[in-house]
LOVEX-20265 format. One line per 10 residues: their letters; for each residue y, z negated, x negated of C-alpha. Coordinates in steps of 0.1 Angstrom, whole numbers, plus 5000, padded with zeros to 4 digits. Layout:
N
a = Y,Z,X ~ ...
//
This chain:
258
mkdfrfqgkv = 8734,9751,2680 ~ 8767,9766,2667 ~ 8782,9752,2637 ~ 8819,9749,2635 ~ 8847,9746,2612 ~ 8882,9758,2623 ~ 8914,9771,2607 ~ 8943,9784,2621 ~ 8979,9781,2629 ~ 8997,9753,2648
wagmrnadgs = 9028,9763,2668 ~ 9054,9741,2687 ~ 9078,9748,2711 ~ 9097,9734,2741 ~ 9083,9731,2772 ~ 9098,9749,2801 ~ 9102,9732,2837 ~ 9075,9754,2850 ~ 9051,9738,2826 ~ 9049,9772,2804
pgpltwlgdd = 9058,9771,2767 ~ 9092,9785,2754 ~ 9096,9804,2720 ~ 9073,9789,2695 ~ 9076,9779,2659 ~ 9048,9779,2633 ~ 9047,9742,2617 ~ 9033,9759,2585 ~ 9001,9753,2566 ~ 8983,9721,2580
selqiklsvt = 8950,9705,2566 ~ 8942,9685,2594 ~ 8946,9687,2633 ~ 8928,9660,2654 ~ 8926,9655,2692 ~ 8915,9620,2701 ~ 8903,9613,2736 ~ 8898,9579,2749 ~ 8894,9558,2779 ~ 8900,9521,2789
kderhesysg = 8874,9505,2810 ~ 8872,9474,2834 ~ 8837,9460,2832 ~ 8819,9432,2850 ~ 8788,9414,2837 ~ 8764,9397,2863 ~ 8760,9360,2858 ~ 8727,9354,2876 ~ 8698,9369,2854 ~ 8707,9349,2826
qsllsvsttk = 8713,9382,2801 ~ 8749,9391,2813 ~ 8741,9425,2821 ~ 8768,9451,2827 ~ 8767,9456,2865 ~ 8802,9474,2871 ~ 8824,9499,2849 ~ 8851,9517,2860 ~ 8878,9536,2841 ~ 8914,9520,2840
ekkaelsikl = 8931,9544,2818 ~ 8925,9581,2801 ~ 8944,9586,2768 ~ 8948,9615,2747 ~ 8963,9615,2711 ~ 8971,9641,2685 ~ 8971,9638,2646 ~ 8982,9664,2621 ~ 8985,9667,2584 ~ 9013,9692,2576
nyfsktnlgl = 9017,9705,2540 ~ 9050,9723,2548 ~ 9082,9703,2541 ~ 9107,9720,2566 ~ 9135,9714,2586 ~ 9114,9716,2618 ~ 9089,9693,2607 ~ 9112,9667,2592 ~ 9132,9670,2625 ~ 9099,9660,2644
glyatavdva = 9089,9632,2620 ~ 9123,9615,2614 ~ 9135,9619,2650 ~ 9165,9637,2635 ~ 9188,9663,2649 ~ 9195,9688,2623 ~ 9232,9696,2612 ~ 9236,9728,2594 ~ 9266,9729,2567 ~ 9279,9761,2556
tgsatgealp = 9290,9768,2522 ~ 9323,9756,2517 ~ 9347,9737,2493 ~ 9363,9702,2490 ~ 9398,9692,2476 ~ 9414,9658,2474 ~ 9381,9641,2479 ~ 9387,9602,2472 ~ 9366,9589,2444 ~ 9354,9550,2442
invaagdvir = 9379,9526,2424 ~ 9372,9502,2397 ~ 9345,9523,2379 ~ 9334,9516,2345 ~ 9319,9538,2316 ~ 9282,9549,2328 ~ 9288,9547,2364 ~ 9274,9576,2383 ~ 9295,9588,2415 ~ 9282,9605,2444
lahrdvssvv = 9301,9634,2457 ~ 9301,9639,2496 ~ 9281,9670,2492 ~ 9251,9684,2472 ~ 9243,9716,2453 ~ 9281,9716,2437 ~ 9298,9740,2413 ~ 9335,9744,2398 ~ 9339,9706,2399 ~ 9375,9695,2390
ltgadgttpl = 9387,9658,2387 ~ 9422,9646,2389 ~ 9431,9611,2378 ~ 9444,9582,2398 ~ 9478,9590,2389 ~ 9476,9624,2410 ~ 9486,9648,2381 ~ 9464,9639,2350 ~ 9432,9665,2349 ~ 9401,9649,2337
vlgtdfsies = 9382,9667,2310 ~ 9348,9674,2315 ~ 9327,9662,2284 ~ 9356,9636,2276 ~ 9362,9618,2306 ~ 9331,9627,2329 ~ 9299,9649,2329 ~ 9279,9663,2356 ~ 9250,9642,2359 ~ 9232,9664,2385
apgglikvid = 9250,9694,2402 ~ 9221,9698,2428 ~ 9225,9662,2435 ~ 9265,9663,2436 ~ 9265,9633,2409 ~ 9291,9630,2381 ~ 9286,9603,2354 ~ 9318,9585,2340 ~ 9323,9589,2304 ~ 9359,9574,2300
pthfndgavg = 9371,9553,2331 ~ 9408,9552,2317 ~ 9422,9576,2343 ~ 9396,9571,2370 ~ 9415,9536,2379 ~ 9452,9530,2385 ~ 9454,9495,2370 ~ 9462,9477,2403 ~ 9450,9445,2409 ~ 9445,9445,2444
ppqatataay = 9445,9470,2475 ~ 9459,9495,2482 ~ 9447,9513,2448 ~ 9450,9549,2440 ~ 9417,9568,2435 ~ 9409,9598,2411 ~ 9401,9631,2435 ~ 9374,9656,2433 ~ 9378,9694,2441 ~ 9347,9716,2440
tfaasvrlpm = 9324,9743,2462 ~ 9294,9733,2476 ~ 9264,9752,2487 ~ 9249,9754,2523 ~ 9227,9728,2535 ~ 9208,9710,2563 ~ 9213,9675,2569 ~ 9187,9655,2588 ~ 9200,9618,2601 ~ 9171,9597,2605
ftsdpperyi = 9166,9585,2643 ~ 9194,9604,2658 ~ 9176,9621,2686 ~ 9150,9608,2712 ~ 9113,9609,2705 ~ 9105,9648,2704 ~ 9083,9662,2729 ~ 9069,9696,2721 ~ 9043,9721,2734 ~ 9016,9728,2709
vfdgkntvtg = 8992,9758,2707 ~ 8966,9761,2680 ~ 8957,9795,2674 ~ 8923,9790,2655 ~ 8891,9807,2642 ~ 8857,9793,2636 ~ 8851,9800,2599 ~ 8814,9797,2604 ~ 8810,9823,2633 ~ 8842,9842,2633
etvrielyrc = 8848,9832,2669 ~ 8883,9826,2679 ~ 8898,9794,2699 ~ 8929,9785,2714 ~ 8942,9751,2724 ~ 8971,9740,2740 ~ 8986,9706,2746 ~ 9015,9707,2771 ~ 9034,9676,2764 ~ 9027,9661,2727
qfdpisqldm = 9056,9631,2721 ~ 9055,9627,2682 ~ 9056,9594,2667 ~ 9078,9590,2637 ~ 9065,9596,2603 ~ 9051,9561,2592 ~ 9051,9570,2554 ~ 9069,9598,2536 ~ 9057,9601,2499 ~ 9089,9616,2481
isdslselqm = 9074,9606,2446 ~ 9036,9608,2441 ~ 9012,9615,2414 ~ 8994,9642,2440 ~ 9005,9667,2464 ~ 9024,9653,2494 ~ 9017,9656,2533 ~ 9034,9649,2565 ~ 9012,9627,2582 ~ 9021,9628,2620
ggsvlyddvn = 9008,9620,2652 ~ 9016,9610,2688 ~ 9005,9609,2722 ~ 8995,9638,2746 ~ 9014,9628,2779 ~ 9004,9636,2814 ~ 9018,9670,2829 ~ 9019,9666,2867 ~ 9033,9704,2868 ~ 9003,9720,2849
aadanlggfg = 8979,9694,2865 ~ 8983,9711,2899 ~ 8965,9742,2884 ~ 8929,9736,2880 ~ 8928,9765,2852 ~ 8953,9741,2834 ~ 8947,9705,2837 ~ 8971,9676,2831 ~ 8970,9672,2794 ~ 8957,9703,2778
rieqapdv = 8930,9730,2777 ~ 8907,9747,2753 ~ 8898,9785,2755 ~ 8871,9803,2737 ~ 8849,9832,2741 ~ 8818,9827,2764 ~ 8787,9813,2751 ~ 8760,9839,2740
//
């Protein structure tokens, strides 16, 4: 009997119209990859023996599922788990960005961009420069957060709208934004390039149409190392199903048994 324990790389890519995979992207280090196969049966039990014995069993449904734990916090992986369409933001600068009205001492203001530098604030009168360390402080440059120390020049004193606001000018670094639920459920062609760490033998597993479910829980603050737990359904591929060497869901390739 061959013992087995696999490790390897999981790759994901778009599926071409002919059923083949397009360019693949490594999903990074993963601690778990599971394929779950199941069937739903329609069964009947006889009613004449007094024991309700199973007399007919037929398969109604065949189902394949995928489960993966990723240790890699990346744009690709988060895009799959958040149903997010990634937006790349280039390095740039902001000028005349309106800040909130009616602020008080101790309030924290979020700028429109993160990872900011060279922050300059102008008072609500449009001319008074606000002084770093006197009127405001930088709460978090990576987070794009400033803290109000003296709110005097942040507010124009008007009772109702329209009210003038203090403004901000600054530079910001490049970033990637991942707005949640802005894309359809992602579908990917999955390839596992694995090795049996017991015997040294290699294996390749392909799943043609994996539709991912959203991440059910994303641990942003935790006492231990976090993971991206993702799963989904392996959909039937009628193009590949026409080839007996491929099948309708996926296949496993390994060296011949010795």
